[in-house]
C-alpha positions in Angstrom: 89.7 -27.2 -22.0 92.7 -26.7 -19.6 96.0 -28.3 -20.2 96.3 -31.8 -18.9 99.6 -33.8 -19.1 100.5 -37.3 -18.1 104.1 -37.9 -16.8 105.4 -41.4 -17.1 108.8 -43.0 -17.1 110.9 -45.7 -18.7 111.4 -47.3 -15.3 110.9 -46.8 -11.6 113.2 -44.6 -9.5 114.3 -42.3 -12.4 113.2 -39.1 -10.8 109.8 -38.5 -12.5 108.2 -37.4 -9.2 110.8 -34.6 -8.9 110.2 -33.8 -12.5 106.4 -33.7 -11.9 106.9 -31.3 -9.0 109.0 -29.1 -11.1 106.5 -29.2 -14.0 103.5 -28.5 -11.8 105.2 -25.5 -10.3 106.4 -24.4 -13.7 103.0 -24.5 -15.2 101.0 -23.4 -12.2 99.2 -26.8 -12.4 97.4 -29.1 -10.0 98.9 -32.5 -9.4 97.5 -36.0 -9.1 99.0 -39.4 -8.4 96.0 -41.8 -9.0 97.6 -44.7 -7.1 100.0 -44.3 -4.3 101.9 -47.5 -3.2 103.7 -47.0 0.1 102.5 -44.8 2.9 105.2 -45.2 5.6 107.5 -42.5 4.2 106.7 -39.2 2.4 104.2 -39.9 -0.4 104.7 -38.7 -3.9 101.9 -36.1 -3.5 103.6 -34.7 -0.3 106.9 -34.6 -2.1 105.4 -32.7 -5.1 103.7 -30.3 -2.8 106.9 -29.6 -0.9 109.2 -29.4 -4.0 106.7 -27.7 -6.3 105.5 -25.2 -3.8 101.9 -26.4 -4.3 99.2 -25.4 -1.8 96.9 -28.2 -0.4 94.1 -27.2 -2.8 96.3 -28.0 -5.8 96.9 -31.6 -4.8 94.1 -33.9 -6.1 93.6 -36.8 -3.7 94.7 -40.2 -4.7 92.0 -42.7 -5.8 93.9 -45.6 -4.1 96.3 -45.3 -1.1 98.1 -48.6 -0.6 100.4 -49.3 2.3 103.1 -51.5 0.7 105.7 -49.9 -1.5 105.4 -52.3 -4.5 103.8 -52.6 -7.9 100.2 -51.4 -7.6 98.8 -54.8 -8.3 100.9 -56.5 -5.6 100.4 -53.7 -3.1 96.6 -53.9 -3.7 96.6 -57.6 -3.2 98.4 -57.4 0.1 96.0 -54.7 1.3 93.0 -56.8 0.1 92.0 -54.2 -2.4 91.1 -54.6 -6.1 92.0 -51.6 -8.3 89.0 -50.8 -10.6 90.4 -49.2 -13.8 87.0 -47.5 -14.4 87.5 -45.5 -11.1 90.7 -43.9 -12.5 89.2 -40.9 -14.1 90.6 -37.5 -15.1 89.3 -35.0 -12.5 88.0 -31.5 -13.3 90.4 -28.9 -12.0 88.3 -25.9 -12.7 90.4 -24.6 -15.6 93.8 -25.0 -13.9 96.3 -27.2 -15.7 96.8 -30.7 -14.4 99.9 -33.0 -14.1 99.0 -36.6 -13.6 101.9 -38.9 -12.6 101.8 -42.7 -13.3 103.7 -45.3 -11.3 106.9 -46.9 -12.5 106.9 -47.5 -16.3 104.2 -48.0 -18.9 103.8 -51.8 -18.4 103.2 -51.6 -14.6 100.2 -53.8 -13.8 97.2 -52.5 -11.9 95.5 -55.8 -11.6 95.7 -59.1 -13.5 94.2 -57.7 -16.7 95.1 -54.0 -16.8 98.5 -52.1 -17.3 99.0 -48.4 -16.6 99.4 -47.9 -20.4 95.9 -49.2 -20.8 94.6 -46.3 -18.7 96.8 -43.8 -20.6 95.2 -45.1 -23.9 91.7 -44.6 -22.5 92.5 -41.1 -21.2 94.0 -39.9 -24.6 96.1 -37.2 -22.9 99.5 -36.1 -24.1 102.4 -37.8 -22.4 105.8 -36.6 -21.2 108.2 -39.5 -21.1 110.9 -39.2 -18.4 114.2 -41.1 -19.0 117.4 -41.5 -17.1 120.6 -40.6 -18.9 122.6 -43.5 -17.5 123.6 -46.7 -19.3 120.6 -48.6 -20.6 118.5 -45.6 -21.3 118.5 -46.0 -25.1 116.9 -49.4 -25.0 114.3 -48.6 -22.3 113.4 -45.2 -23.9 112.9 -46.6 -27.4 110.8 -49.5 -26.2 108.6 -47.0 -24.2 108.3 -44.8 -27.3 107.3 -47.8 -29.5 104.7 -48.9 -26.9 103.1 -45.5 -26.8 103.0 -45.1 -30.5 101.5 -48.6 -30.9 98.6 -47.4 -28.8 98.4 -44.0 -30.6 99.1 -42.1 -27.5 100.5 -38.6 -28.2 104.0 -38.0 -27.0 104.7 -34.4 -26.1 108.4 -35.2 -25.9 111.1 -36.8 -23.7 112.6 -35.3 -20.6 115.9 -36.6 -19.5 117.0 -36.7 -15.9 120.5 -37.0 -14.7 124.0 -36.1 -15.9 124.5 -34.9 -19.4 124.8 -37.8 -22.0 124.6 -36.0 -25.3 125.2 -39.2 -27.5 122.5 -41.3 -25.8 120.0 -38.3 -25.8 120.7 -37.6 -29.5 120.3 -41.3 -30.4 116.9 -41.6 -28.6 115.5 -38.5 -30.1 116.7 -39.3 -33.6 115.8 -43.0 -33.7 112.6 -42.5 -31.8 111.7 -39.4 -33.7 110.6 -37.7 -30.5 111.1 -34.1 -29.3 113.8 -33.5 -26.7 112.1 -31.3 -24.0 115.2 -30.8 -21.9 117.3 -32.3 -19.2 116.8 -31.9 -15.4 120.2 -32.5 -13.7 120.6 -34.1 -10.3 120.3 -31.3 -7.7 122.1 -30.9 -4.5 120.5 -29.6 -2.4 117.1 -30.7 -3.8 114.7 -28.0 -2.6 111.8 -26.0 -4.0 114.0 -23.0 -5.0 116.8 -25.1 -6.6 114.3 -27.2 -8.5 112.4 -24.2 -10.0 115.7 -22.5 -11.0 116.9 -25.7 -12.7 113.5 -26.3 -14.4 113.3 -22.8 -15.7 116.8 -23.0 -17.1 116.2 -26.4 -18.7 112.6 -26.3 -20.1 110.3 -24.0 -22.1 106.7 -23.6 -21.3 105.6 -23.6 -25.0 107.0 -27.1 -25.4 104.3 -28.5 -23.0 101.4 -27.3 -25.1 100.0 -30.1 -27.3 
């Protein structure tokens, strides 16, 4: 079976879509964002295609496309849509690796009864946890690691995003007993070429094999 990886984060706005773009390009993978909230600006799939250098056939269409940029449950309610967790499957990519990106953090609600972590638990795919390096990351990261372990979801490792913070990164990996995959720095300019150069310098392909 081809490699399939879930990318999630400790919070929203930490850079996991940029990380997903880098990872998809790095692994030669397809990309899927099952639920897209917010359609007015560039969507996550469009951003990943642009930054990861992915052709249109490597972008798996979203299952739900919601107009309002908000939590999926709220955006769906505004749109008059109910998200059906059973409809969120893992597509067949014909042997090509697949990167699936969640929304926000693990406890983001999809409807009144289902959280994103519930879907990850059902999928039973290995997870890469993205974490910011700024203040507060230790607490958010350890809580996320604990939540994943409680559901017996495999954690491939943690990918840090931002400026170097060796003490916080070491504390998270040692206390959480999780592998450090690497750190993606903030990039300026942020473009397909700079992202791939930074990703290749920061991560190893072998670390993403379960």
